[in-house]
Structure formats: C-alpha cells, structure tokens
C-alpha positions as a Python dict, from the first residue, in 0.01 Angstrom:
ca = {
    (1, 'M'): (0, 0, 0),
    (2, 'M'): (-69, -360, 55),
    (3, 'E'): (-386, -320, -177),
    (4, 'L'): (-168, -161, -452),
    (5, 'E'): (92, -446, -402),
    (6, 'M'): (-173, -724, -450),
    (7, 'A'): (-321, -531, -759),
    (8, 'I'): (10, -506, -955),
    (9, 'R'): (104, -857, -864),
    (10, 'E'): (-201, -978, -1056),
    (11, 'Y'): (-49, -856, -1382),
    (12, 'M'): (299, -961, -1343),
    (13, 'L'): (464, -1276, -1479),
    (14, 'G'): (453, -1557, -1226),
    (15, 'R'): (266, -1338, -979),
    (16, 'P'): (557, -1327, -731),
    (17, 'A'): (538, -1224, -379),
    (18, 'I'): (619, -858, -387),
    (19, 'K'): (619, -552, -159),
    (20, 'I'): (652, -189, -274),
    (21, 'E'): (922, 22, -105),
    (22, 'R'): (848, 388, -100),
    (23, 'E'): (898, 664, 144),
    (24, 'E'): (564, 836, 222),
    (25, 'E'): (693, 1166, 91),
    (26, 'D'): (861, 1027, -217),
    (27, 'F'): (685, 1003, -555),
    (28, 'M'): (899, 723, -667),
    (29, 'G'): (901, 361, -539),
    (30, 'E'): (1037, 11, -614),
    (31, 'I'): (864, -316, -651),
    (32, 'V'): (1080, -558, -468),
    (33, 'D'): (1064, -944, -414),
    (34, 'A'): (910, -970, -71),
    (35, 'N'): (1153, -1242, 41),
    (36, 'R'): (1490, -1186, -153),
    (37, 'G'): (1477, -805, -217),
    (38, 'I'): (1519, -846, -579),
    (39, 'V'): (1404, -521, -760),
    (40, 'Y'): (1126, -611, -1016),
    (41, 'G'): (1032, -261, -1130),
    (42, 'Q'): (954, 89, -1047),
    (43, 'I'): (641, 284, -976),
    (44, 'E'): (541, 667, -963),
    (45, 'V'): (260, 791, -781),
    (46, 'S'): (79, 1132, -792),
    (47, 'D'): (61, 1381, -493),
    (48, 'E'): (-269, 1230, -421),
    (49, 'G'): (-108, 868, -415),
    (50, 'K'): (-258, 762, -740),
    (51, 'L'): (-47, 534, -954),
    (52, 'T'): (100, 723, -1245),
    (53, 'N'): (369, 507, -1385),
    (54, 'V'): (474, 149, -1350),
    (55, 'M'): (766, -23, -1521),
    (56, 'I'): (832, -413, -1481),
    (57, 'D'): (1166, -565, -1544),
    (58, 'M'): (1063, -892, -1737),
    (59, 'E'): (1427, -1006, -1757),
    (60, 'E'): (1475, -963, -1384),
    (61, 'I'): (1180, -1190, -1298),
    (62, 'T'): (1287, -1466, -1545),
    (63, 'D'): (1643, -1458, -1442),
    (64, 'N'): (1553, -1497, -1069),
    (65, 'N'): (1258, -1732, -1067),
    (66, 'D'): (1194, -2080, -1233),
    (67, 'I'): (988, -1918, -1503),
    (68, 'S'): (997, -1843, -1867),
    (69, 'L'): (770, -1663, -2113),
    (70, 'D'): (791, -1970, -2345),
    (71, 'E'): (568, -2151, -2104),
    (72, 'Y'): (294, -1918, -2213),
    (73, 'E'): (111, -1902, -2560),
    (74, 'E'): (98, -1586, -2751),
    (75, 'L'): (-245, -1412, -2740),
    (76, 'G'): (-446, -1257, -3019),
    (77, 'L'): (-485, -871, -3039),
    (78, 'D'): (-837, -877, -2910),
    (79, 'D'): (-727, -1057, -2588),
    (80, 'L'): (-434, -823, -2527),
    (81, 'K'): (-661, -518, -2550),
    (82, 'E'): (-919, -670, -2319),
    (83, 'M'): (-632, -739, -2057),
    (84, 'A'): (-482, -386, -2110),
    (85, 'E'): (-816, -245, -2068),
    (86, 'E'): (-872, -430, -1738),
    (87, 'F'): (-558, -292, -1602),
    (88, 'A'): (-625, 63, -1725),
    (89, 'E'): (-970, 71, -1566),
    (90, 'E'): (-836, -66, -1238),
    (91, 'F'): (-564, 185, -1185),
    (92, 'C'): (-683, 485, -1371),
    (93, 'S'): (-979, 715, -1282),
    (94, 'G'): (-1241, 840, -1535),
    (95, 'D'): (-1441, 686, -1806),
    (96, 'L'): (-1195, 536, -2049),
    (97, 'R'): (-1237, 419, -2404),
    (98, 'Y'): (-990, 233, -2637),
    (99, 'V'): (-825, 433, -2900),
    (100, 'N'): (-571, 221, -3067),
    (101, 'A'): (-292, -21, -3039),
    (102, 'Q'): (50, -17, -3200),
    (103, 'H'): (374, -208, -3202),
    (104, 'W'): (612, -95, -2963),
    (105, 'I'): (958, -192, -2814),
    (106, 'G'): (1050, -541, -2917),
    (107, 'D'): (748, -761, -2938),
    (108, 'T'): (534, -567, -2717),
    (109, 'I'): (192, -387, -2784),
    (110, 'L'): (109, -25, -2654),
    (111, 'V'): (-264, 1, -2624),
    (112, 'T'): (-392, 367, -2568),
    (113, 'F'): (-715, 454, -2369),
    (114, 'E'): (-847, 799, -2343),
    (115, 'Q'): (-1119, 1000, -2175),
    (116, 'F'): (-1368, 1157, -2395),
    (117, 'D'): (-1572, 1471, -2443),
    (118, 'H'): (-1895, 1317, -2416),
    (119, 'E'): (-2084, 1614, -2586),
    (120, 'L'): (-1884, 1610, -2907),
    (121, 'N'): (-1784, 1244, -2869),
    (122, 'L'): (-1399, 1334, -2904),
    (123, 'S'): (-1110, 1177, -2736),
    (124, 'L'): (-884, 1383, -2506),
    (125, 'P'): (-521, 1305, -2607),
    (126, 'N'): (-299, 1240, -2319),
    (127, 'S'): (-577, 1199, -2070),
    (128, 'G'): (-608, 822, -2011),
    (129, 'A'): (-371, 543, -2006),
    (130, 'Q'): (-116, 386, -2225),
    (131, 'V'): (-48, 25, -2138),
    (132, 'E'): (254, -165, -2284),
    (133, 'I'): (168, -545, -2279),
    (134, 'N'): (382, -840, -2428),
    (135, 'R'): (229, -1102, -2642),
    (136, 'Q'): (170, -1339, -2354),
    (137, 'G'): (-53, -1080, -2171),
    (138, 'F'): (180, -963, -1896),
    (139, 'I'): (196, -583, -1832),
    (140, 'V'): (535, -426, -1898),
    (141, 'S'): (489, -68, -1835),
    (142, 'A'): (211, 174, -1827),
    (143, 'T'): (149, 542, -1802),
    (144, 'L'): (-162, 668, -1619),
    (145, 'N'): (-253, 1045, -1655),
    (146, 'Q'): (-436, 1108, -1334),
    (147, 'T'): (-481, 1484, -1368),
    (148, 'Y'): (-777, 1715, -1376),
    (149, 'Y'): (-853, 1894, -1712),
    (150, 'Q'): (-1088, 2148, -1858),
    (151, 'L'): (-1273, 2160, -2173),
    (152, 'T'): (-1338, 2481, -2387),
    (153, 'Y'): (-1599, 2510, -2646),
    (154, 'P'): (-1469, 2789, -2896),
    (155, 'E'): (-1711, 2886, -3176),
    (156, 'V'): (-1650, 2682, -3478),
    (157, 'K'): (-1631, 2937, -3761),
    (158, 'V'): (-1492, 2708, -4043),
    (159, 'T'): (-1567, 2354, -4175),
    (160, 'A'): (-1315, 2086, -4262),
    (161, 'D'): (-1321, 2169, -4616),
    (162, 'Q'): (-1269, 2544, -4542),
    (163, 'A'): (-975, 2477, -4317),
    (164, 'K'): (-825, 2264, -4597),
    (165, 'V'): (-844, 2580, -4813),
    (166, 'V'): (-628, 2750, -4558),
    (167, 'L'): (-362, 2489, -4571),
    (168, 'A'): (-365, 2496, -4949),
    (169, 'N'): (-203, 2845, -4934),
    (170, 'E'): (86, 2708, -4696),
    (171, 'M'): (409, 2540, -4787),
    (172, 'L'): (391, 2247, -4550),
    (173, 'L'): (687, 2052, -4656),
    (174, 'K'): (1067, 2102, -4667),
    (175, 'R'): (1373, 1952, -4823),
    (176, 'E'): (1583, 1679, -4672),
    (177, 'I'): (1848, 1465, -4802),
    (178, 'E'): (1855, 1074, -4795),
    (179, 'E'): (2144, 856, -4892),
    (180, 'T'): (2133, 553, -5121),
    (181, 'P'): (2442, 335, -5190),
    (182, 'D'): (2565, 547, -5487),
    (183, 'K'): (2420, 894, -5439),
    (184, 'L'): (2221, 1146, -5239),
    (185, 'H'): (1865, 1239, -5314),
    (186, 'I'): (1610, 1477, -5202),
    (187, 'V'): (1285, 1389, -5013),
    (188, 'Y'): (1025, 1609, -4893),
    (189, 'V'): (887, 1581, -4532),
    (190, 'P'): (655, 1792, -4322),
    (191, 'K'): (784, 2090, -4163),
    (192, 'N'): (581, 2040, -3857),
    (193, 'R'): (404, 1716, -3792),
    (194, 'F'): (183, 1899, -3528),
    (195, 'M'): (35, 2154, -3771),
    (196, 'A'): (-320, 2208, -3748),
    (197, 'V'): (-601, 2462, -3837),
    (198, 'G'): (-798, 2633, -3544),
    (199, 'V'): (-1179, 2625, -3557),
    (200, 'D'): (-1131, 3015, -3619),
    (201, 'G'): (-963, 2933, -3941),
    (202, 'Q'): (-614, 3029, -3821),
    (203, 'L'): (-304, 2810, -3861),
    (204, 'T'): (-187, 2668, -3527),
    (205, 'T'): (17, 2377, -3384),
    (206, 'I'): (-110, 2085, -3145),
    (207, 'F'): (79, 2079, -2828),
    (208, 'D'): (218, 1740, -2755),
    (209, 'P'): (370, 1696, -2396),
    (210, 'D'): (577, 1380, -2523),
    (211, 'A'): (715, 1566, -2818),
    (212, 'E'): (1095, 1649, -2802),
    (213, 'E'): (1151, 2016, -2830),
    (214, 'E'): (1295, 2120, -3164),
    (215, 'L'): (1598, 2350, -3085),
    (216, 'S'): (1697, 2640, -3331),
    (217, 'K'): (2008, 2608, -3519),
    (218, 'K'): (2289, 2855, -3596),
    (219, 'A'): (2549, 2892, -3857),
    (220, 'I'): (2902, 2827, -3766),
    (221, 'D'): (3185, 3066, -3832),
    (222, 'A'): (3534, 2946, -3984),
    (223, 'V'): (3700, 2764, -3707),
    (224, 'T'): (4054, 2865, -3586),
    (225, 'V'): (4248, 2556, -3449),
    (226, 'T'): (4468, 2653, -3161),
    (227, 'K'): (4473, 2311, -2995),
    (228, 'S'): (4600, 1965, -3114),
    (229, 'L'): (4388, 1657, -3121),
    (230, 'P'): (4589, 1482, -2831),
    (231, 'E'): (4518, 1803, -2624),
    (232, 'L'): (4146, 1786, -2690),
    (233, 'L'): (4114, 1440, -2609),
    (234, 'G'): (4345, 1463, -2304),
    (235, 'I'): (4627, 1250, -2430),
    (236, 'E'): (4933, 1303, -2192),
    (237, 'P'): (5305, 1263, -2287),
    (238, 'D'): (5338, 973, -2035),
    (239, 'M'): (5056, 763, -2154),
    (240, 'V'): (5141, 426, -2311),
    (241, 'L'): (5023, 382, -2679),
    (242, 'D'): (4889, 34, -2773),
    (243, 'D'): (4845, 63, -3173),
    (244, 'S'): (4656, -260, -3257),
    (245, 'D'): (4524, -257, -3619),
    (246, 'D'): (4258, 23, -3642),
    (247, 'V'): (4248, 86, -3267),
    (248, 'Q'): (4481, 318, -3087),
    (249, 'T'): (4455, 313, -2717),
    (250, 'W'): (4656, 545, -2477),
    (251, 'T'): (4666, 426, -2114),
    (252, 'S'): (4780, 601, -1818),
    (253, 'P'): (5093, 407, -1652),
    (254, 'A'): (4967, 465, -1302),
    (255, 'D'): (4599, 366, -1377),
    (256, 'E'): (4468, 143, -1647),
    (257, 'S'): (4107, 271, -1612),
    (258, 'V'): (4228, 625, -1748),
    (259, 'Y'): (4261, 590, -2120),
    (260, 'V'): (4209, 757, -2448),
    (261, 'R'): (4066, 543, -2747),
    (262, 'I'): (4037, 608, -3116),
    (263, 'D'): (3858, 310, -3292),
    (264, 'R'): (3867, 306, -3666),
    (265, 'S'): (3778, -54, -3712),
    (266, 'D'): (3433, 17, -3869),
    (267, 'A'): (3459, 103, -4229),
    (268, 'Y'): (3187, 383, -4197),
    (269, 'E'): (3248, 517, -3847),
    (270, 'T'): (3539, 636, -3611),
    (271, 'M'): (3483, 633, -3237),
    (272, 'Y'): (3653, 865, -2999),
    (273, 'E'): (3650, 802, -2613),
    (274, 'S'): (3836, 975, -2344),
    (275, 'V'): (3826, 861, -1969),
    (276, 'K'): (4028, 1084, -1762),
    (277, 'P'): (4020, 1198, -1396),
    (278, 'W'): (3813, 1522, -1305),
    (279, 'D'): (3753, 1720, -1009),
    (280, 'E'): (3416, 1838, -927),
    (281, 'S'): (3539, 2093, -660),
    (282, 'Q'): (3692, 2265, -952),
    (283, 'Q'): (3492, 2538, -1135),
    (284, 'E'): (3291, 2411, -1452),
    (285, 'R'): (3452, 2546, -1763),
    (286, 'P'): (3246, 2824, -1951),
    (287, 'I'): (3017, 2681, -2216),
    (288, 'T'): (3178, 2909, -2479),
    (289, 'E'): (3502, 2713, -2412),
    (290, 'L'): (3339, 2367, -2413),
    (291, 'E'): (3158, 2467, -2743),
    (292, 'D'): (3505, 2595, -2900),
    (293, 'N'): (3670, 2259, -2800),
    (294, 'A'): (3381, 2071, -2989),
    (295, 'K'): (3435, 2281, -3295),
    (296, 'Q'): (3803, 2261, -3300),
    (297, 'F'): (3785, 1878, -3245),
    (298, 'L'): (3551, 1842, -3544),
    (299, 'E'): (3767, 2072, -3767),
    (300, 'L'): (4056, 1845, -3694),
    (301, 'V'): (3871, 1513, -3782),
    (302, 'V'): (3631, 1633, -4041),
    (303, 'G'): (3754, 1970, -4171),
    (304, 'E'): (3568, 2273, -4314),
    (305, 'V'): (3301, 2243, -4040),
    (306, 'H'): (3164, 2591, -4119),
    (307, 'T'): (3052, 2479, -4470),
    (308, 'K'): (2916, 2133, -4364),
    (309, 'F'): (2742, 2191, -4035),
    (310, 'E'): (2492, 2381, -3838),
    (311, 'L'): (2509, 2388, -3459),
    (312, 'E'): (2214, 2311, -3256),
    (313, 'E'): (2149, 2580, -3000),
    (314, 'Q'): (2194, 2468, -2636),
    (315, 'L'): (1914, 2469, -2386),
    (316, 'E'): (1923, 2765, -2148),
    (317, 'E'): (2050, 2702, -1818),
    (318, 'D'): (1733, 2811, -1643),
    (319, 'E'): (1531, 2523, -1788),
    (320, 'P'): (1317, 2337, -1520),
    (321, 'E'): (1537, 2100, -1331),
    (322, 'L'): (1450, 1766, -1177),
    (323, 'T'): (1298, 1774, -833),
    (324, 'E'): (1477, 1641, -525),
    (325, 'E'): (1271, 1327, -539),
    (326, 'E'): (1329, 1261, -914),
    (327, 'L'): (1697, 1321, -865),
    (328, 'A'): (1729, 1055, -573),
    (329, 'Y'): (1519, 823, -800),
    (330, 'F'): (1767, 833, -1094),
    (331, 'R'): (2072, 834, -855),
    (332, 'A'): (1919, 507, -709),
    (333, 'M'): (1874, 366, -1057),
    (334, 'E'): (2222, 466, -1146),
    (335, 'E'): (2343, 281, -850),
    (336, 'D'): (2160, -25, -941),
    (337, 'D'): (2307, -7, -1302),
    (338, 'D'): (2658, 28, -1160),
    (339, 'D'): (2601, -295, -946),
    (340, 'E'): (2476, -477, -1249),
    (341, 'F'): (2786, -391, -1454),
    (342, 'D'): (3055, -403, -1203),
    (343, 'D'): (3200, -728, -1338),
    (344, 'E'): (3262, -554, -1680),
    (345, 'F'): (3356, -206, -1545),
    (346, 'D'): (3518, -278, -1206),
    (347, 'D'): (3844, -119, -1326),
    (348, 'E'): (3674, 202, -1395),
    (349, 'E'): (3456, 219, -1082),
    (350, 'D'): (3675, 470, -899),
    (351, 'N'): (3684, 697, -1204),
    (352, 'D'): (3320, 758, -1253),
    (353, 'F'): (3208, 947, -1575),
    (354, 'E'): (3262, 1313, -1588),
    (355, 'P'): (2944, 1538, -1657),
    (356, 'F'): (2949, 1659, -2008),
    (357, 'R'): (2779, 1905, -2247),
    (358, 'T'): (2658, 1747, -2577),
    (359, 'F'): (2701, 1970, -2883),
    (360, 'S'): (2503, 1848, -3181),
    (361, 'F'): (2638, 1936, -3530),
    (362, 'L'): (2375, 1891, -3801),
    (363, 'R'): (2502, 1800, -4147),
    (364, 'T'): (2378, 1989, -4434),
    (365, 'V'): (2467, 1977, -4822),
    (366, 'Q'): (2394, 2278, -5010),
    (367, 'G'): (2201, 2401, -4704),
    (368, 'I'): (1964, 2089, -4686),
    (369, 'P'): (1985, 1859, -4376),
    (370, 'V'): (2136, 1513, -4405),
    (371, 'D'): (2039, 1368, -4077),
    (372, 'E'): (2252, 1041, -4127),
    (373, 'Y'): (2566, 1256, -4086),
    (374, 'N'): (2479, 1454, -3769),
    (375, 'I'): (2764, 1423, -3510),
    (376, 'H'): (2730, 1470, -3144),
    (377, 'V'): (3027, 1573, -2934),
    (378, 'D'): (3032, 1518, -2574),
    (379, 'V'): (3257, 1765, -2385),
    (380, 'G'): (3356, 1716, -2016),
    (381, 'I'): (3242, 2016, -1812),
    (382, 'Y'): (3547, 2007, -1581),
    (383, 'T'): (3834, 1892, -1803),
    (384, 'G'): (3709, 2028, -2146),
    (385, 'N'): (3821, 1701, -2291),
    (386, 'I'): (3617, 1537, -2561),
    (387, 'K'): (3465, 1254, -2399),
    (388, 'D'): (3277, 1070, -2656),
    (389, 'C'): (3200, 1108, -3033),
    (390, 'T'): (3121, 894, -3313),
    (391, 'V'): (3211, 1037, -3662),
    (392, 'T'): (3032, 898, -3958),
    (393, 'R'): (3270, 879, -4260),
    (394, 'V'): (3108, 1054, -4577),
    (395, 'N'): (3169, 961, -4922),
    (396, 'E'): (3273, 1317, -5050),
    (397, 'A'): (3248, 1209, -5404),
    (398, 'I'): (2867, 1159, -5360),
    (399, 'V'): (2837, 1485, -5199),
    (400, 'E'): (3030, 1662, -5480),
    (401, 'N'): (2801, 1486, -5726),
    (402, 'F'): (2488, 1596, -5564),
    (403, 'S'): (2263, 1875, -5714),
    (404, 'I'): (1937, 2014, -5626),
    (405, 'D'): (1838, 2007, -5993),
    (406, 'Q'): (1826, 1629, -5976),
    (407, 'A'): (1473, 1645, -5823),
    (408, 'I'): (1217, 1540, -6087),
    (409, 'V'): (925, 1659, -5870),
    (410, 'S'): (955, 2008, -5719),
    (411, 'L'): (884, 2104, -5381),
    (412, 'E'): (581, 2309, -5465),
    (413, 'E'): (449, 2008, -5659),
    (414, 'A'): (504, 1777, -5368),
    (415, 'N'): (329, 2016, -5140),
    (416, 'Q'): (16, 2020, -5370),
    (417, 'R'): (17, 1645, -5365),
    (418, 'Y'): (48, 1640, -5000),
    (419, 'I'): (-232, 1879, -4949),
    (420, 'A'): (-459, 1694, -5190),
    (421, 'A'): (-404, 1360, -5006),
    (422, 'L'): (-447, 1491, -4654),
    (423, 'E'): (-759, 1485, -4443),
    (424, 'L'): (-892, 1708, -4173),
    (425, 'R'): (-1053, 1581, -3874),
    (426, 'L'): (-1203, 1789, -3580),
    (427, 'T'): (-1028, 1688, -3256),
    (428, 'R'): (-961, 1790, -2914),
    (429, 'A'): (-605, 1940, -2863),
    (430, 'I'): (-420, 2064, -2560),
    (431, 'E'): (-427, 2443, -2561),
    (432, 'S'): (-253, 2507, -2221),
    (433, 'N'): (-80, 2257, -1992),
    (434, 'D'): (66, 2490, -1704),
    (435, 'D'): (-127, 2354, -1410),
    (436, 'F'): (-360, 2097, -1582),
    (437, 'P'): (-460, 2042, -1942),
    (438, 'I'): (-707, 2292, -2100),
    (439, 'Y'): (-847, 2124, -2419),
    (440, 'T'): (-953, 2336, -2734),
    (441, 'L'): (-1096, 2237, -3073),
    (442, 'V'): (-868, 2216, -3385),
    (443, 'Y'): (-874, 2036, -3727),
    (444, 'E'): (-581, 1796, -3728),
    (445, 'I'): (-421, 1659, -4031),
    (446, 'I'): (-472, 1289, -4093),
    (447, 'F'): (-405, 1019, -4346),
    (448, 'N'): (-609, 703, -4411),
    (449, 'G'): (-870, 790, -4151),
    (450, 'G'): (-609, 852, -3884),
    (451, 'K'): (-434, 512, -3926),
    (452, 'S'): (-129, 640, -4112),
    (453, 'T'): (125, 954, -4104),
    (454, 'L'): (327, 1085, -4394),
    (455, 'E'): (678, 970, -4383),
    (456, 'K'): (809, 1147, -4696),
    (457, 'V'): (743, 1235, -5061),
    (458, 'E'): (993, 1096, -5303),
    (459, 'S'): (1150, 1376, -5528),
    (460, 'N'): (1207, 1153, -5826),
    (461, 'T'): (858, 1006, -5852),
    (462, 'G'): (626, 1221, -5638),
    (463, 'E'): (518, 919, -5457),
    (464, 'L'): (380, 971, -5094),
    (465, 'I'): (522, 716, -4857),
    (466, 'F'): (322, 646, -4529),
    (467, 'E'): (386, 486, -4211),
    (468, 'E'): (119, 276, -4068),
    (469, 'L'): (58, 388, -3711),
    (470, 'Y'): (-157, 129, -3558),
    (471, 'L'): (-253, -243, -3574),
    (472, 'E'): (-571, -349, -3748),
    (473, 'D'): (-853, -366, -3520),
}
C-alpha cells in the first residue's frame, strides 16, 4: 500500500503526505492527508489489487494547503501528453499507445491510451487508460482498464467501399426539432451513433460500455385528473403560505424544514419542489401509482399531455444492483457531502431526501422530438408526492406555426449527403463483454479521418455540421 501511496503522491499538486485508507476486502478507498485526515480523493482497485480508478479533489488540496495552481505555468499539449503517458504506463499493465487528447471538464485535458492488436495494428477501445490532467500537469482523475481480453479474427468478406454500399441502402438519419428565437426548425441527426458494418457485410452496432442505455418510449393515453395540484405536491391545510413575488412557499408551522415551493421567477421555467416527511418502514407505492401521479401533475401544469409527450419506459426492477462495497462507498460519499453542506442545509438534516422515481416525458411536435422541452418528474416512492420538477415554458405560438413542410432539404436528400461524406475504417470493436472483452472486426463510420463526428444536417441548407472531437496533435 505504501508503494501505491508514494506513486500517486508524485502526481498530486504539492505532493502532500498522504495515506490510503482501504479495508483489505474493499474495492474502494480514500486518499487521505497523512497528518490531518483530510480526504483528497478516492481510488478503486480490481480484485487483483490493481489500480482501476483514481480521482483527486484539487479544490480540497488548494483549500487546505498553502498552495495555488496560479503558482505553476500552463504546459503545452506535448508536455501534458508525455506526463499523462508516464502516469498510464506506471499504473496500467500492457503495451499502451497514445490515441488522442480532447478537451474535458473545465480546463482539463483527457488523454487516451489503448492497447493494440499488433497483427493488424488496430487499437482496442476501452482497453487502456484515460487520464484527465489539468493544464499545469497534475492528474485530476484516471480510469485504468486492467482486464484480460480476447481477439477474434473473423474472415473479412467485404472491403470498406463495399461496406459503404451496404450503408447506402439504409436510412441512417432521423428528424429532430431545434428552437431558434422565433421558430422551430428541423435538423437531421444520426439514428444510432454506434452504427457499423461487420466484415461479413451485415449491419451491426458497436458496443460501448460507457454509452448510456437508450430506453424505449411509449405513447400516453389521455390523462384523467382525479387529484389536485396541492394534493400531488403534498400541500396540507395547516401549512403557512408565503407568497413573495413569483415564488410561493408553503411551510409547516411545526417544522420549517418541511416545505413546498413553486418558483416562477424565471421567465422561461417554473420549478416545483416538495420536502415532506416520509417513513421508509411503510410499503413503497406501486410504480403504476407513481407514474399516474406524474402524469396528473403534468396534465395540471402543462395540459394535453397525451398530445405533447411520449413517456420513457422505466428500467426493469431486476436490473443489476450495486455491490455491497459500492453501496458502502457511495453512502460514505453522501455522508461527506452532507458534512460539507451542513451549514447551508442544517435545517433539513433531520428530514433527509425521500427516495424517488424519475419519469421522463419526452416532448414531441407533430411526432418529432424536441429535446429542449423534455420534462423529468421526480416522485417520492413512499409519499407519492412530486418531489422535484422543472417545467420549461413553451411558446405555443411557435409550436402552432411549425410545419414539416418548412424543410427545404428532405430527410432522404440529407441521408444521401451524410453517406457521401462518411468514411469507413476497419477497427476493433467489443463483441461481448460478459466476463472480459472479446474484440471482433467491423467498419466504423468516421469523418475527417476520425477527428470529427457529425452533429446534425441542417434542413434549410443541407449543410453538415461537425463537432471536433480531439485536439490537434
């Protein structure tokens, strides 16, 4: 453990004296000031004891030590890549090669290193290390993939040009709606950003363990309202109303930490918040009841829900749960957060926050998604109250004036331009990840040699809008 402590310390701002506190059977641990017990970050190790994740709290270091990032000069990209590579090679097993660097959170850089298929000279996605480093050259976080993997060598039956012909017969784009100050307009975006062509010539998708699961959607039947807005929010007759400008707050006369608030101070959004007592010894309410409460709430505050929204399906209850070690780790993190914000929320500390279900209502106009107007409703699983929701106000006049016929470039024409612009590159992709990654071969869609991704195609001009993924080497 001392060897790991010394190694991590070398990459920390100010190189403070640290120790790692971790029970032998735990996968999670904390990086702690050796003299004062201040938590500077967290680590995670594999079942073999190899470092798999590290996160450094730079603010905690600067706040508790006589040191500032301003004392250090900002380094160039080449120097940052070299320092990140040194970190990756010290902590990650295997032969790693630099792949790319990109802007990350705030002013940090995320540098990716991957292992390679030496026979085909192809990188293995999610096989190496991702190192987040700040401009002064100190490590902020890192993810190290310390797992075994297997390479398969399927017969390559088609060339990249032949694979592109396969794509030419497919509709790869879909319509979405964006808002400008005075109107809604159509843009075309990829249906699936992980679409690829297998080396057997069949369409496939690339598995990405970091990608969020896209849940299915369902139509909403006309909503029958049987409950009032005060009932859904948990406003009780004895609560005291403070009506101040555009903010209404109902507070319990017995406990000021119990309140319901409706905030209309923002010209574009209304925020609803309810903090009420709850009893976890009571049985959780059925998900059908929670969903119905969310629908009724939205019907009351927005109206005509069944014509404006689709409802994202809930995850199944038998989804894999966190391990006991992970649960303990996140509970400890929450306790740290509670301590940090005690001064701000000390009136609420006895109330806690009721566990809730989130219901995502996806806004559509004439059946086309408008992501800016999606609404997420949090419903308490014990009280059934609406715990939290922000409703974006929609200019209905703009909605009424919208027409699909406004698009100058059709979906079909945009799809042709998209296919003409894309390139296909032979790459390794994860085929199965049950026990350890198994890599197969596919042709992936890239633009600009893999440095860009298509953001959208404008329906009024047909212009392809790209997002630059990586920093210039």
